[in-house]
C-alpha positions in Angstrom: -32.4 47.0 -37.7 -32.8 48.9 -41.0 -29.8 50.7 -42.4 -29.6 54.5 -41.6 -30.8 56.4 -44.6 -31.3 60.0 -43.6 -31.5 62.1 -40.4 -35.2 61.4 -40.4 -34.6 57.7 -40.1 -34.5 58.2 -36.3 -38.1 59.2 -36.4 -39.2 55.7 -37.6 -39.9 52.7 -35.5 -37.4 49.8 -35.8 -37.6 47.9 -39.1 -35.6 45.3 -41.0 -35.5 44.1 -44.6 -37.9 41.3 -45.2 -40.6 42.7 -42.9 -44.1 43.5 -43.9 -45.5 46.6 -42.2 -49.1 47.9 -42.3 -49.5 51.7 -42.4 -52.5 53.2 -40.7 -52.7 56.9 -41.0 -55.0 59.5 -39.3 -55.4 62.4 -37.0 -56.1 60.2 -34.0 -58.2 62.9 -32.5 -58.7 61.1 -30.3 -57.4 57.5 -30.8 -60.0 54.9 -29.9 -60.7 51.2 -29.8 -61.9 51.3 -33.5 -58.3 52.1 -34.5 -56.9 49.3 -32.4 -59.6 46.9 -33.6 -58.9 47.5 -37.3 -55.1 47.2 -36.6 -55.5 43.8 -34.9 -57.8 42.6 -37.7 -55.2 43.6 -40.3 -52.3 42.1 -38.3 -54.0 38.7 -38.1 -55.8 38.5 -41.5 -52.9 39.8 -43.6 -50.0 38.1 -41.7 -48.2 41.4 -41.0 -45.1 41.8 -38.9 -45.9 45.3 -37.6 -48.3 48.1 -37.9 -47.3 51.8 -37.8 -49.8 54.4 -36.8 -48.9 57.5 -38.8 -50.2 60.4 -36.7 -50.7 63.2 -39.2 -50.0 66.9 -38.4 -53.4 67.7 -40.0 -55.8 66.1 -42.4 -55.9 68.2 -45.7 -59.6 67.2 -46.1 -60.7 68.4 -42.7 -60.8 71.6 -40.7 -57.8 71.4 -38.4 -58.8 74.4 -36.3 -58.3 73.5 -32.7 -56.5 70.2 -33.5 -54.6 69.1 -30.4 -50.8 69.2 -30.7 -49.1 66.3 -32.5 -47.3 65.2 -29.3 -50.6 65.0 -27.4 -52.2 62.8 -30.0 -49.1 60.6 -30.3 -49.0 60.1 -26.5 -52.7 59.2 -26.4 -52.2 56.8 -29.4 -49.4 55.0 -27.6 -51.4 54.5 -24.5 -54.4 53.2 -26.5 -52.4 50.9 -28.8 -50.6 49.0 -26.0 -49.4 46.3 -28.3 -45.9 45.1 -29.0 -46.5 45.0 -32.7 -48.2 48.4 -33.1 -45.9 51.4 -33.2 -46.8 55.1 -33.2 -44.8 57.6 -35.3 -45.0 61.3 -36.3 -42.8 60.7 -39.4 -45.1 62.9 -41.6 -44.3 66.0 -39.6 -40.6 65.1 -39.6 -40.3 64.8 -43.4 -42.7 67.6 -44.1 -45.3 65.4 -45.9 -48.7 67.0 -46.3 -50.3 64.2 -48.3 -50.5 60.4 -47.8 -49.0 59.9 -51.3 -45.8 61.8 -50.3 -45.5 59.8 -47.0 -45.9 56.4 -48.7 -43.5 57.3 -51.5 -40.9 58.5 -48.9 -41.2 55.3 -46.9 -41.0 53.0 -49.9 -37.8 54.8 -51.0 -36.2 55.0 -47.6 -37.0 51.6 -46.1 -35.3 49.2 -48.6 -36.5 45.6 -48.4 -39.6 46.4 -46.5 -43.1 45.6 -47.9 -45.7 48.1 -46.9 -49.5 47.7 -46.9 -51.8 50.7 -46.5 -54.7 50.1 -44.1 -57.9 52.1 -44.1 -61.5 51.7 -42.8 -64.3 51.2 -45.3 -65.6 54.7 -44.5 -62.3 56.1 -45.9 -62.6 54.0 -49.0 -65.8 55.7 -49.9 -64.0 59.0 -50.1 -60.6 57.7 -51.3 -61.0 59.3 -54.7 -60.8 62.7 -53.0 -57.3 62.0 -51.7 -54.4 63.8 -53.4 -52.8 61.3 -55.9 -55.0 58.5 -54.8 -54.2 56.4 -57.9 -50.5 56.9 -57.1 -51.0 55.5 -53.6 -52.7 52.4 -55.1 -49.8 52.1 -57.5 -47.2 52.2 -54.7 -48.6 49.7 -52.1 -51.3 47.1 -51.7 -54.3 48.4 -49.7 -56.4 46.6 -47.1 -59.9 48.0 -46.3 -61.4 46.9 -42.9 -65.2 46.9 -42.5 -66.7 49.8 -40.6 -70.3 50.2 -39.4 -72.4 52.1 -41.9 -69.7 51.7 -44.7 -70.2 48.1 -45.6 -71.9 49.1 -48.9 -70.9 52.7 -49.7 -67.2 51.9 -49.4 -67.0 49.1 -51.9 -69.4 51.0 -54.2 -67.4 54.2 -54.2 -65.5 55.7 -57.2 -62.1 54.4 -56.2 -63.4 50.9 -55.6 -65.1 50.9 -59.0 -61.9 52.2 -60.7 -59.8 49.5 -59.0 -62.3 46.7 -59.3 -60.1 44.6 -61.4 -57.4 44.8 -58.8 -59.5 43.5 -55.9 -58.2 40.4 -54.2 -60.6 37.7 -52.9 -60.9 38.0 -49.2 -59.9 34.3 -48.8 -56.6 35.3 -50.3 -56.0 38.2 -47.9 -52.7 36.8 -46.6 -51.3 36.9 -50.1 -52.0 40.6 -50.5 -48.5 41.6 -49.3 -47.1 39.5 -52.2 -49.2 41.1 -54.9 -47.9 43.8 -57.1 -49.8 47.0 -56.8 -52.5 47.9 -57.5 -54.0 45.3 -55.3 -56.6 45.6 -52.6 -58.8 43.5 -50.3 -61.9 44.2 -48.3 -61.8 42.5 -44.9 -65.1 41.7 -43.2 -64.8 41.5 -39.4 -66.8 42.0 -36.2 -67.6 45.7 -36.2 -66.4 48.3 -33.8 -68.6 51.4 -34.0 -66.3 53.8 -32.1 -65.5 57.0 -34.0 -63.3 60.0 -33.2 -66.1 62.3 -34.4 -68.6 60.8 -31.9 -66.1 60.9 -29.1 -65.4 64.6 -29.7 -69.2 65.3 -29.9 -69.6 63.7 -26.4 -66.8 65.8 -25.0 -64.4 62.9 -24.9 -61.8 64.3 -27.3 -58.3 65.4 -26.5 -57.4 68.8 -25.1 -56.9 71.4 -27.8 -53.7 73.5 -28.2 -55.0 76.3 -25.9 -55.8 73.9 -23.0 -52.9 71.6 -23.4 -50.0 73.3 -25.3 -47.2 71.0 -24.3 -47.9 67.4 -23.4 -44.8 65.1 -23.7 -45.0 62.3 -26.2 
């Protein structure tokens, strides 16, 4: 597979030069069918080889008080993903990355010959301009935005979408996105899955917090 680059290379799923890999980041608290749905849409529509779920130690834009341990969330993500082309990794914690920009920049540098595509839901596009170095992310990798209920209009009309309007790729050319030089992004319409981590937690269907479940093997 990919050549060893640093000690942190062992934290990555297998890869090889020439592969195209989608990056789907989040707290996964808890992982749900909406995550899987968006991943399968991206795999098919973009012609990706793999998707890596990047389970973050904590979202800088959210209150992480009571966030279940990383190992707990990774184990739940693996059970939910259940797909040979979706891999789960905690690389952000391993390399000490706090922001998505730092993670993407590290992966681009340390995975030679791999083409990465960042994947997000339309709800995240609406607030993308609040992410640290969001313009830098767009300059590093192409971005695919997957439709989400309630975000079909506000996402494409958000500040980031307006700033990057000239770089938007027609949806019919989605499979060419991986070949485009960033900045480049596409909005993918698809059958909608309304599941959300926030709603699941509100219904008491979230993962156990650190007090209740301090050590769950990944």
